[in-house]
C-alpha positions as a printed NumPy array, in Angstrom:
array([[  20.032, -137.681, -190.785],
       [  17.694, -135.119, -188.697],
       [  16.715, -138.076, -186.501],
       [  20.491, -139.31 , -186.073],
       [  21.592, -135.945, -185.282],
       [  18.541, -135.266, -183.19 ],
       [  19.732, -138.781, -181.073],
       [  23.248, -137.745, -180.987],
       [  22.56 , -134.419, -179.607],
       [  20.083, -136.047, -176.641],
       [  22.807, -138.695, -175.783],
       [  25.378, -136.147, -175.074],
       [  22.824, -133.582, -173.413],
       [  22.109, -136.766, -170.65 ],
       [  25.799, -136.973, -170.521],
       [  26.137, -133.302, -169.743],
       [  23.245, -133.451, -166.941],
       [  24.756, -136.474, -165.141],
       [  28.688, -134.739, -164.802],
       [  28.343, -133.232, -161.368],
       [  31.039, -130.878, -161.561],
       [  31.38 , -128.228, -164.877],
       [  34.547, -127.592, -164.748],
       [  37.177, -127.266, -167.877],
       [  37.092, -130.824, -168.652],
       [  33.533, -130.296, -169.685],
       [  33.861, -127.205, -172.01 ],
       [  35.156, -129.897, -175.236],
       [  31.461, -131.168, -174.217],
       [  29.311, -128.128, -174.047],
       [  31.018, -126.846, -177.18 ],
       [  30.17 , -130.19 , -179.426],
       [  26.567, -129.823, -177.769],
       [  26.151, -126.309, -178.659],
       [  27.543, -127.884, -182.811],
       [  25.   , -130.091, -182.845],
       [  22.111, -127.966, -181.723],
       [  23.317, -125.353, -184.43 ],
       [  23.333, -128.446, -187.089],
       [  19.636, -129.832, -185.512],
       [  18.491, -126.048, -186.359],
       [  19.884, -125.857, -189.945],
       [  18.476, -129.32 , -190.622],
       [  15.114, -127.772, -189.324],
       [  15.135, -124.905, -191.717],
       [  16.574, -126.798, -194.572],
       [  13.422, -129.641, -194.435],
       [  10.773, -126.491, -194.618],
       [  12.647, -125.079, -197.406],
       [  12.506, -128.243, -199.143],
       [   8.81 , -128.8  , -197.834],
       [   7.775, -124.985, -199.549],
       [   9.912, -125.722, -202.334],
       [   8.58 , -129.091, -203.221],
       [   4.576, -127.466, -202.56 ],
       [   4.837, -124.912, -205.227],
       [   6.884, -127.065, -207.88 ],
       [   4.233, -129.481, -207.6  ],
       [   1.383, -127.11 , -208.914],
       [   0.831, -126.79 , -212.725],
       [   0.761, -123.574, -214.344],
       [  -2.285, -123.627, -216.417],
       [  -2.173, -121.55 , -219.978],
       [  -4.444, -121.124, -223.026],
       [  -4.316, -119.45 , -226.323],
       [  -6.787, -117.25 , -227.24 ],
       [  -8.039, -116.206, -230.942],
       [  -9.297, -112.662, -231.046],
       [ -10.713, -111.114, -233.904],
       [ -12.726, -108.352, -235.239],
       [ -10.769, -105.331, -233.85 ],
       [  -8.193, -102.83 , -234.872],
       [  -5.056, -102.242, -232.811],
       [  -5.24 ,  -98.35 , -233.763],
       [  -8.852,  -97.667, -232.513],
       [ -10.765,  -99.58 , -230.116],
       [ -14.541,  -98.341, -230.155],
       [ -15.77 ,  -99.27 , -226.335],
       [ -19.337,  -98.56 , -225.107],
       [ -18.936,  -95.469, -222.967],
       [ -20.475,  -95.925, -219.65 ],
       [ -20.308,  -92.417, -218.935],
       [ -22.771,  -91.318, -221.715],
       [ -24.348,  -93.963, -224.011],
       [ -22.176,  -92.971, -226.878],
       [ -19.588,  -94.526, -228.658],
       [ -16.323,  -93.748, -227.595],
       [ -12.698,  -94.671, -229.177],
       [  -9.753,  -95.413, -226.935],
       [  -6.343,  -95.011, -228.164],
       [  -4.093,  -97.346, -227.099],
       [  -0.299,  -98.072, -227.228],
       [   0.129, -101.802, -226.791],
       [  -1.817, -104.937, -227.81 ],
       [  -1.751, -106.081, -224.296],
       [  -3.545, -102.866, -223.541],
       [  -5.956, -103.346, -226.166],
       [  -6.574, -106.863, -224.737],
       [  -7.442, -105.964, -221.42 ],
       [  -9.821, -103.267, -222.6  ],
       [ -11.512, -106.335, -224.445],
       [ -11.658, -108.47 , -221.05 ],
       [ -13.015, -105.302, -218.801],
       [ -15.469, -103.913, -221.573],
       [ -15.995, -106.07 , -224.041],
       [ -16.279, -109.35 , -222.137],
       [ -17.446, -107.32 , -219.275],
       [ -14.59 , -109.566, -216.79 ],
       [ -14.245, -108.484, -213.198],
       [ -11.243, -106.833, -212.168],
       [ -10.311, -109.794, -209.856],
       [ -10.205, -111.766, -213.218],
       [  -7.956, -110.026, -215.561],
       [  -5.359, -109.456, -212.809],
       [  -5.485, -113.459, -211.866],
       [  -3.84 , -113.591, -216.23 ],
       [  -0.451, -113.345, -217.179],
       [   0.18 , -112.613, -220.822],
       [   3.231, -114.697, -222.339],
       [   2.973, -113.93 , -225.756],
       [   0.749, -112.017, -227.922],
       [   0.574, -111.166, -231.389],
       [  -1.261, -110.106, -234.684],
       [  -1.862, -112.872, -237.669],
       [  -3.392, -112.289, -241.002],
       [  -4.138, -108.769, -242.964],
       [  -7.027, -106.582, -243.057],
       [ -10.177, -107.299, -242.847],
       [  -9.075, -110.833, -241.653],
       [  -6.592, -109.555, -239.132],
       [  -6.629, -111.1  , -235.654],
       [  -4.59 , -111.29 , -232.2  ],
       [  -3.213, -114.203, -230.844],
       [  -2.896, -114.267, -227.086],
       [  -1.063, -116.993, -224.81 ],
       [  -2.237, -116.249, -221.027],
       [  -1.227, -117.728, -217.985],
       [  -3.224, -118.01 , -215.116],
       [  -2.245, -118.314, -211.108],
       [  -2.372, -120.898, -209.005],
       [  -6.01 , -120.228, -208.396],
       [  -7.901, -123.224, -210.018],
       [ -11.046, -122.061, -209.83 ],
       [ -10.438, -118.48 , -211.829],
       [  -9.223, -121.25 , -214.657],
       [ -11.663, -122.98 , -214.377],
       [ -13.89 , -120.05 , -214.755],
       [ -11.765, -118.454, -217.673],
       [ -11.797, -121.893, -219.268],
       [ -16.02 , -122.34 , -219.589],
       [ -16.069, -118.593, -220.49 ],
       [ -14.206, -119.056, -223.565],
       [ -14.796, -122.763, -224.359],
       [ -18.625, -122.426, -224.399],
       [ -18.684, -119.122, -226.714],
       [ -19.825, -116.739, -223.985],
       [ -17.087, -114.346, -225.465],
       [ -18.324, -112.417, -228.722],
       [ -15.101, -111.674, -230.081],
       [ -12.614, -114.374, -229.071],
       [ -12.092, -117.907, -229.919],
       [ -10.512, -120.439, -227.817],
       [  -7.655, -122.103, -229.678],
       [  -5.879, -124.507, -227.302],
       [  -5.278, -125.106, -223.616],
       [  -2.672, -127.297, -222.171],
       [  -0.644, -127.365, -218.801],
       [   2.565, -126.414, -218.547],
       [   5.441, -128.216, -216.596],
       [   7.165, -126.649, -213.766],
       [  11.032, -126.251, -213.523],
       [  11.224, -129.204, -211.453],
       [   9.085, -131.225, -214.019],
       [  10.754, -130.277, -216.951],
       [  14.217, -131.131, -215.32 ],
       [  12.849, -134.875, -214.213],
       [  11.98 , -134.716, -217.863],
       [  15.603, -134.109, -219.07 ],
       [  16.944, -136.421, -216.294],
       [  15.124, -139.357, -217.597],
       [  15.471, -138.921, -221.026],
       [  19.338, -138.465, -220.299],
       [  18.864, -142.065, -218.28 ],
       [  17.159, -143.499, -221.409],
       [  20.048, -142.855, -223.557],
       [  22.803, -144.077, -221.034],
       [  20.5  , -147.495, -220.568],
       [  20.51 , -147.821, -224.526],
       [  23.931, -147.637, -224.428],
       [  24.807, -150.134, -222.133],
       [  22.285, -152.544, -224.604],
       [  18.93 , -151.848, -222.482],
       [  15.706, -151.58 , -224.961],
       [  14.789, -147.964, -223.086],
       [  12.074, -145.547, -224.122],
       [  11.567, -141.768, -222.135],
       [   8.013, -140.24 , -221.35 ],
       [   7.763, -137.422, -218.863],
       [   9.822, -138.401, -215.537],
       [   9.04 , -142.224, -216.303],
       [  10.922, -144.93 , -218.399],
       [   9.836, -148.011, -220.052],
       [  11.833, -151.294, -220.293],
       [  11.089, -153.543, -223.125],
       [   8.934, -153.377, -226.139],
       [   5.189, -153.354, -226.341],
       [   3.152, -154.914, -225.275],
       [   5.435, -156.348, -222.366],
       [   6.685, -152.812, -221.762],
       [   7.41 , -152.06 , -217.977],
       [   7.4  , -148.577, -216.755],
       [   9.587, -146.892, -213.926],
       [  10.154, -143.95 , -212.504],
       [  13.869, -142.382, -213.075],
       [  15.45 , -143.123, -209.671],
       [  14.242, -146.942, -209.24 ],
       [  16.998, -148.875, -208.141],
       [  16.26 , -151.503, -210.676],
       [  17.346, -149.244, -213.37 ],
       [  20.494, -148.513, -211.435],
       [  21.353, -152.136, -211.877],
       [  20.663, -152.488, -215.361],
       [  23.241, -149.439, -215.922],
       [  25.703, -151.086, -213.503],
       [  25.662, -154.833, -215.335],
       [  26.275, -155.125, -218.72 ],
       [  23.164, -156.611, -220.695],
       [  22.676, -159.631, -223.005],
       [  20.822, -158.136, -226.069],
       [  20.969, -154.77 , -227.516],
       [  18.741, -152.169, -228.639],
       [  19.504, -152.632, -232.257],
       [  19.289, -156.501, -232.058],
       [  15.902, -156.257, -229.99 ],
       [  14.643, -153.987, -232.562],
       [  15.787, -156.642, -235.554],
       [  14.206, -159.585, -233.308],
       [  11.169, -157.923, -233.394],
       [  11.337, -156.757, -237.081],
       [  12.413, -160.841, -238.405],
       [   9.196, -161.738, -236.402],
       [   7.399, -159.941, -238.291],
       [   8.528, -161.1  , -241.298],
       [   8.408, -164.294, -240.682],
       [   5.055, -164.654, -239.301],
       [   3.764, -162.685, -242.815],
       [   5.936, -165.315, -244.673],
       [   4.274, -168.143, -242.864],
       [   0.865, -166.86 , -243.485],
       [   1.514, -166.858, -247.367],
       [   2.984, -170.17 , -247.014],
       [  -0.251, -171.871, -245.471],
       [  -2.334, -170.553, -248.097],
       [  -0.346, -171.159, -250.826],
       [  -0.239, -174.771, -249.232],
       [  -4.199, -175.264, -249.285],
       [  -4.358, -173.977, -252.624],
       [  -1.961, -176.582, -254.288],
       [  -4.253, -178.982, -252.034],
       [  -7.342, -178.17 , -253.137],
       [  -6.037, -177.723, -256.985],
       [  -4.634, -181.526, -256.767],
       [  -7.587, -182.987, -255.545],
       [  -9.723, -181.154, -258.09 ],
       [  -7.566, -181.856, -261.242],
       [  -7.363, -185.539, -260.134],
       [ -10.56 , -186.806, -259.322],
       [  -9.747, -190.56 , -260.412],
       [  -7.531, -190.94 , -257.407],
       [  -8.758, -192.927, -254.366],
       [ -10.056, -190.515, -251.493],
       [  -7.335, -192.035, -248.988],
       [  -4.542, -190.702, -251.427],
       [  -5.91 , -187.204, -251.55 ],
       [  -6.9  , -187.458, -247.522],
       [  -2.997, -188.964, -247.295],
       [  -2.177, -185.668, -249.124],
       [  -4.063, -183.334, -247.064],
       [  -2.672, -184.979, -243.768],
       [   1.064, -184.644, -244.745],
       [   0.166, -181.009, -246.054],
       [  -1.563, -180.121, -242.898],
       [   1.616, -182.031, -240.603],
       [   3.914, -180.055, -242.942],
       [   2.2  , -176.777, -242.334],
       [   2.21 , -177.51 , -238.314],
       [   5.74 , -178.429, -238.052],
       [   6.126, -174.611, -239.949],
       [   4.288, -172.877, -237.396],
       [   6.176, -174.746, -234.548],
       [   9.297, -173.356, -235.828],
       [  11.033, -171.014, -233.83 ],
       [  12.824, -168.496, -234.463]])
């Protein structure tokens, strides 16, 4: 859209340059050129905004949960920097207690503490086994997140223990996953064996399942054209195949046992007869294995 509008703008501007007399008849052309110029500027602004939005939404929000124990909510004993004594600090919120723990207990810098955002904080258990579970969200700085990750996971914090580290999808990624899930349901309703995972859609059963993005043109063809098989029939197909393969194994084992028993219980029969029975049984087993379901 941007390229076509720009080309049209330059084409009409060339026509305006070629006109020698700028009379009242060219006022309409001037007006169209001004409108096209405004349209091009709006497109430029929209492209810049979309580029910035894509860059922001492409980041992952890194978060981790920390289990803090050994501290009381009402009284927090910290080492005073002014004198070598022990000072009791009153706190009004668990978040204040956690920030004091980071700054004075874990000796973290102010920049690192400010890079954290407390998403959830609650107390678990009872005294004397009461501890705090904190869910933290880091900023977009990857180095600060890696620093906290190393500090907490390697046991540098004497009073904290790392529980989980995970990456939360942004809002755009969450909407893409929702769109993929809805599209997979529409494909299933149209008779396609489809499953959704994140922002992708898998077509077919494993191990031959093929993965596509939710906006792939092939998926649109599957939505518009009816399919010869349904999800239920496909699942039933694989279920019946597994049952038949298990039955075939037991039939083959039973046939060999019968051949061995007949050969052992009838030692007076000629060897050619026993070979004939074995060949007949093997041919019958081969025909059974070649049966197509």
